[in-house]
Steps between C-alpha positions, in 0.01 A plus 500: 500500500511749215821696570383805305207533737698482824757746365252784535251412774474223758181408678659380823196321635203415282236250610293339229213284622444191293153404392477128557624218721559131510404185679728199549430264210205484268171387647425305184667389182707211373878478475603383155766229526562135579277511808202729476369622831310794640676771698350567844424839654662632818427747774571868435644712781513879496750758621518877524769767487524878476574642153815697423477880485554652157783750446673638194871579464659674200853399415768597253583269211712203600719257312404139563680174439271437204659799328866413571519121522533369144560142614278248322317303769241232558185702575394345831837401649731774374756238400737647236482327162689537172225460243136616504409163349580350842184665637213250464239625254208430730290682757554487872302217658352544848377199697312550829622257767381410847713579805257392771707220654404139574479278195565800276875450561732465331383715214653443157680737266581790734876494433444508123296823504674826416287684756273377780245736655358445849198680645234460768169339404165459673599196707751718691781308328712581199462385141765495227514603135790334317607698193680298232676624190867401464463139618252213489360295787331160522309452722355827632250502784284468694306751289246708690256782442559862414412824676386836366817656643701289252402726211683812620816306583525262205433741215854627563604199292326630185187287440637175644336160490313443827452138610264459795231268633211744480330721756167640605297706249653831611862394457421308181350815353802708608744258332301468179450876472874561537789464253616178666479206259257272681599132535231384739548137606122451497497537123858479365698183424829411664402452866486171689443361850773317690368191671732532801358842593159603627284761332537792469879462537545243224456704181816517285618612159824580315633796305530282188123460474414856600717710268340357182170642627623857447271718292596771252426757771770366735790739549874463542634607840720804546731534802304567819797560736817714470829307514858595582723600212805278436735735688253592776520381861209460740535759777232382743541427868581140608189281530527122491178400679153616395183430700156558346149450631207423270229480767531137617795422270848568638783526246875516551758553225863424585786623283768246407819684413659203325223471240383862509143375545224542755345177629145494634347356815128514572334457839826376649588235241687501168266594216550240228398474136495216250714570195492238225425222744761606758425689823714801593475804725343814356761761413528834325763758404297804611223568748300817429257589780225719356314617811132562419183614667230237470147624446179299474352395170160666474328192355604220733711639784826336390837668570600737222869592483546861387782464246438827316627819659796502734619342822814370670736257325792290623738350244708208626778394265852368549462486877405869522185708541404823325205696640279731301162535330321319220294699248254376237227696319334239279468119504722477190783694671816331619586504870676833555744461790661819629693628802238772552213669316690825435838408349382174342833321512429141398565208732667228295482123525763246407412297191315181582173368635284718726231441761265798519351502849187712565433503876254722684606853587502462876754477777678169536442356153862557386824464698861427410847477650860454391 
C-alpha cells in the first residue's frame, strides 16, 4: 500500500465489484508441450454474500517500518541480504495450482514458492496461486485455470508473470485486459502432461521454462508484507494451532517450535508436495489470514473475493497471533497489515515464506489455540 496515502486518510471498508469471472479450465484450446491435449470444461457453482459497509476514518501521520527499517531484504520473503545483486533480476512468477483433492495430490513446487495464496473458487473448494521469485522449482503443478478475482490480488507483485491453464471467455478477458503477463498454457510453450495423472490434474511446468517468457512489461516485485526489524520481537499472543475452513476444504496449520515452521494438514491428513522428485509435508514460516467478503461475479456467478478495502486480519508467526485489519486501496498496493484502522501500527512477520489465506468472512472459518 502507498504509505503516503494511508498517512492522511484511510478508507476502512471499501468494496470494489470486479467485472468478470472465471470457469474451471478452458473449454477449448491446445496445450503446447510434449503431449498436446484439450482442456475440458467444468461445472460452475455460485455463492452470495453481503457487501461491506463503507466508512472513512481520518488519521494522523504515522511512521511505518518502511520508513525506519533500512535492512536490505529479499522482496517476497523479507530475508536480510548483504548485496542488492543477490535479488534475482526477474519478475515474480505466479502459477495457478489445483487443490481439489483426489489425484491432484501431491502437488509440486509449493515449498519452493516465496508466497502461496489460497482462496475459494466456484467448486466450493480452494485453489492456490504459488508465487516464485527467490527460488526455482521443477516440477510445478498441476497447473489449473485462473479466476477474475486473481487480478486484484496478484497485481500486488508488480506485473508478474501469470501461468495458468485458461478459463472461460469472461475470465480470459479479465486476465488479458490486466497488467498480469499472460502465460496461457493453451498457447504458450513449456507445459506438458504427466502420463501417471488424469486430466485435468496432469498439467505441469517448471520455473526454468516460464521465466524466459517474461516480456519487457513485466515488473520487479517490491515487498508486499512488513517484517520485523533485526532487534524487534514478536509480541503476539500464543497460537500454535490454526484451523481454517474453505467451504469443503478443512485446513490445519501446526507450529513446530524446533524448526520455527508451520506444517499443514488438509482434510485430516498431512498435506504433501513434491520438491525436486522428493515428497515432503507443506510448510511455511508465516500464515497470514486475510478475511474477505466474497461477492458474486456479475458475468458467471463465480465467487469473487473482495481484496480491496478493509477487513479483519490474523498474522500467525513464530507461534503467536496478532489480530488487526488489512487495508488496500488499489490492486497494485501491498497488503497493509495493521493493529487497527486508526493508529495504523503495522503487524510484522518474521522473514521467510508466507501462506496468504483468504477465507470467507463468516463465523467459524478461522480458529486457533495455543
